[in-house]
C-alpha atoms as an extended CHARMM CRD file, in Angstrom:
* protein
*
        86  EXT
         1         1  MET       CA              1.0660000000      -12.4760000000        0.0820000000  PROA      1               0.0000000000
         2         2  ASP       CA             -0.1410000000      -11.0380000000       -3.1490000000  PROA      2               0.0000000000
         3         3  GLY       CA             -3.7130000000      -10.3050000000       -2.1190000000  PROA      3               0.0000000000
         4         4  LEU       CA             -5.3750000000      -13.5860000000       -3.0930000000  PROA      4               0.0000000000
         5         5  THR       CA             -8.8080000000      -13.7230000000       -1.5030000000  PROA      5               0.0000000000
         6         6  GLY       CA             -9.0060000000      -16.2750000000        1.3010000000  PROA      6               0.0000000000
         7         7  PHE       CA             -5.3190000000      -17.1560000000        1.1830000000  PROA      7               0.0000000000
         8         8  PRO       CA             -4.3730000000      -15.3840000000        4.4310000000  PROA      8               0.0000000000
         9         9  GLN       CA             -7.1850000000      -17.1920000000        6.2670000000  PROA      9               0.0000000000
        10        10  ALA       CA             -6.0870000000      -20.5470000000        4.8400000000  PROA      10              0.0000000000
        11        11  ILE       CA             -2.4710000000      -19.9950000000        5.9060000000  PROA      11              0.0000000000
        12        12  GLN       CA             -3.4750000000      -18.8400000000        9.3720000000  PROA      12              0.0000000000
        13        13  GLY       CA             -5.8200000000      -21.8120000000        9.7020000000  PROA      13              0.0000000000
        14        14  ALA       CA             -2.9050000000      -24.1890000000        9.1890000000  PROA      14              0.0000000000
        15        15  PHE       CA             -0.2960000000      -22.0380000000       10.9150000000  PROA      15              0.0000000000
        16        16  PRO       CA             -2.1040000000      -19.9030000000       13.5390000000  PROA      16              0.0000000000
        17        17  HSD       CA              0.9610000000      -17.9200000000       14.6330000000  PROA      17              0.0000000000
        18        18  THR       CA              1.8140000000      -16.7590000000       11.1050000000  PROA      18              0.0000000000
        19        19  GLN       CA              1.9720000000      -13.0490000000       10.3810000000  PROA      19              0.0000000000
        20        20  VAL       CA              0.6010000000      -12.3540000000        6.9200000000  PROA      20              0.0000000000
        21        21  GLN       CA              2.0470000000       -9.4140000000        4.9880000000  PROA      21              0.0000000000
        22        22  LEU       CA              1.1990000000       -7.9730000000        1.6140000000  PROA      22              0.0000000000
        23        23  HSD       CA              4.3540000000       -7.6260000000       -0.4490000000  PROA      23              0.0000000000
        24        24  VAL       CA              5.0900000000       -3.9700000000       -1.2270000000  PROA      24              0.0000000000
        25        25  VAL       CA              5.6160000000       -4.7300000000       -4.9260000000  PROA      25              0.0000000000
        26        26  HSD       CA              2.0830000000       -6.0930000000       -5.1510000000  PROA      26              0.0000000000
        27        27  GLN       CA              0.8030000000       -3.0930000000       -3.2280000000  PROA      27              0.0000000000
        28        28  ILE       CA              2.4600000000       -0.7040000000       -5.6950000000  PROA      28              0.0000000000
        29        29  ARG       CA              1.2540000000       -2.6080000000       -8.7610000000  PROA      29              0.0000000000
        30        30  HSD       CA             -2.2860000000       -2.7160000000       -7.4080000000  PROA      30              0.0000000000
        31        31  SER       CA             -2.1600000000        1.0150000000       -6.7060000000  PROA      31              0.0000000000
        32        32  LEU       CA             -0.9800000000        1.9140000000      -10.1880000000  PROA      32              0.0000000000
        33        33  ARG       CA             -3.9490000000        0.1640000000      -11.7970000000  PROA      33              0.0000000000
        34        34  TYR       CA             -6.0600000000        3.0900000000      -10.6190000000  PROA      34              0.0000000000
        35        35  VAL       CA             -3.6390000000        5.9440000000      -11.2930000000  PROA      35              0.0000000000
        36        36  ALA       CA             -3.7750000000        7.6780000000      -14.6600000000  PROA      36              0.0000000000
        37        37  SER       CA             -0.6660000000        7.0500000000      -16.7400000000  PROA      37              0.0000000000
        38        38  LYS       CA              0.1100000000       10.7740000000      -16.8540000000  PROA      38              0.0000000000
        39        39  ASN       CA              0.3300000000       10.7810000000      -13.0100000000  PROA      39              0.0000000000
        40        40  GLN       CA              2.0890000000        7.4770000000      -12.4250000000  PROA      40              0.0000000000
        41        41  LYS       CA              5.6860000000        8.7170000000      -12.4060000000  PROA      41              0.0000000000
        42        42  GLU       CA              4.9420000000       11.4330000000       -9.8590000000  PROA      42              0.0000000000
        43        43  PHE       CA              2.7180000000        9.1180000000       -7.8020000000  PROA      43              0.0000000000
        44        44  VAL       CA              5.4240000000        6.4230000000       -7.6660000000  PROA      44              0.0000000000
        45        45  GLY       CA              7.9030000000        9.0560000000       -6.5200000000  PROA      45              0.0000000000
        46        46  ASP       CA              5.5770000000        9.8700000000       -3.6270000000  PROA      46              0.0000000000
        47        47  LEU       CA              5.1170000000        6.1670000000       -2.8280000000  PROA      47              0.0000000000
        48        48  LYS       CA              8.8950000000        5.7140000000       -2.6400000000  PROA      48              0.0000000000
        49        49  LEU       CA              8.9840000000        8.1630000000        0.2400000000  PROA      49              0.0000000000
        50        50  ILE       CA              6.6940000000        5.7820000000        2.1160000000  PROA      50              0.0000000000
        51        51  TYR       CA              8.3290000000        2.4220000000        1.4910000000  PROA      51              0.0000000000
        52        52  GLN       CA             11.8930000000        3.7420000000        1.6780000000  PROA      52              0.0000000000
        53        53  ALA       CA             11.3110000000        5.6720000000        4.9140000000  PROA      53              0.0000000000
        54        54  PRO       CA             13.8360000000        4.8990000000        7.6550000000  PROA      54              0.0000000000
        55        55  ASN       CA             11.1170000000        4.2400000000       10.2500000000  PROA      55              0.0000000000
        56        56  LYS       CA              7.3810000000        3.7940000000       10.6890000000  PROA      56              0.0000000000
        57        57  ASP       CA              6.7150000000        7.3130000000       11.9860000000  PROA      57              0.0000000000
        58        58  ILE       CA              8.2610000000        8.9340000000        8.9370000000  PROA      58              0.0000000000
        59        59  ALA       CA              6.4860000000        6.4890000000        6.6290000000  PROA      59              0.0000000000
        60        60  GLU       CA              3.1410000000        7.3600000000        8.2700000000  PROA      60              0.0000000000
        61        61  LYS       CA              3.8780000000       11.0500000000        7.7500000000  PROA      61              0.0000000000
        62        62  HSD       CA              4.4030000000       10.3620000000        4.0600000000  PROA      62              0.0000000000
        63        63  VAL       CA              1.1340000000        8.3960000000        3.8760000000  PROA      63              0.0000000000
        64        64  ASP       CA             -0.6250000000       11.4670000000        5.2820000000  PROA      64              0.0000000000
        65        65  GLU       CA              1.1140000000       13.6550000000        2.6940000000  PROA      65              0.0000000000
        66        66  LEU       CA              0.1060000000       11.2260000000       -0.0580000000  PROA      66              0.0000000000
        67        67  GLU       CA             -3.5040000000       11.5130000000        1.0710000000  PROA      67              0.0000000000
        68        68  LYS       CA             -3.3710000000       15.3230000000        1.0960000000  PROA      68              0.0000000000
        69        69  LYS       CA             -1.8290000000       15.4550000000       -2.3580000000  PROA      69              0.0000000000
        70        70  TRP       CA             -3.6890000000       12.6640000000       -4.1500000000  PROA      70              0.0000000000
        71        71  GLY       CA             -6.6670000000       11.8050000000       -1.9290000000  PROA      71              0.0000000000
        72        72  SER       CA             -9.2550000000       13.7720000000       -3.8610000000  PROA      72              0.0000000000
        73        73  LYS       CA             -8.1830000000       12.1600000000       -7.1340000000  PROA      73              0.0000000000
        74        74  TYR       CA             -7.2710000000        8.6450000000       -5.9940000000  PROA      74              0.0000000000
        75        75  SER       CA             -9.1140000000        8.0780000000       -2.7210000000  PROA      75              0.0000000000
        76        76  MET       CA             -9.4790000000        4.3570000000       -3.4620000000  PROA      76              0.0000000000
        77        77  VAL       CA             -5.7070000000        3.9370000000       -3.7400000000  PROA      77              0.0000000000
        78        78  ILE       CA             -5.0710000000        5.8840000000       -0.5370000000  PROA      78              0.0000000000
        79        79  LYS       CA             -7.6430000000        3.7420000000        1.2810000000  PROA      79              0.0000000000
        80        80  PHE       CA             -5.8720000000        0.6160000000        0.0090000000  PROA      80              0.0000000000
        81        81  TRP       CA             -2.5950000000        1.7860000000        1.5730000000  PROA      81              0.0000000000
        82        82  GLN       CA             -4.3080000000        2.7370000000        4.8330000000  PROA      82              0.0000000000
        83        83  ASP       CA             -6.2350000000       -0.5450000000        5.0480000000  PROA      83              0.0000000000
        84        84  ASN       CA             -3.0640000000       -2.5850000000        4.4690000000  PROA      84              0.0000000000
        85        85  TRP       CA             -0.7530000000       -0.4550000000        6.5540000000  PROA      85              0.0000000000
        86        86  GLU       CA             -0.0670000000       -2.7690000000        9.4660000000  PROA      86              0.0000000000
């Protein structure tokens, strides 16, 4: 999915056993809309640690580190990752 409003509900209405996932590329693009251009390169480097992690536990650790590092500046972006984690 790419975050279209109502689309997950429509798919699950027709196919109730479907697992809906937000594509990581869309998640990254959405995140970068809210990150200042001067911080984007460093922020993307921190995001890579999350989506390239070898397992969920390590990825969650990196999400926590992302929040500690960037949470005060980009709390909305951090919340987006946390809300769409599963």
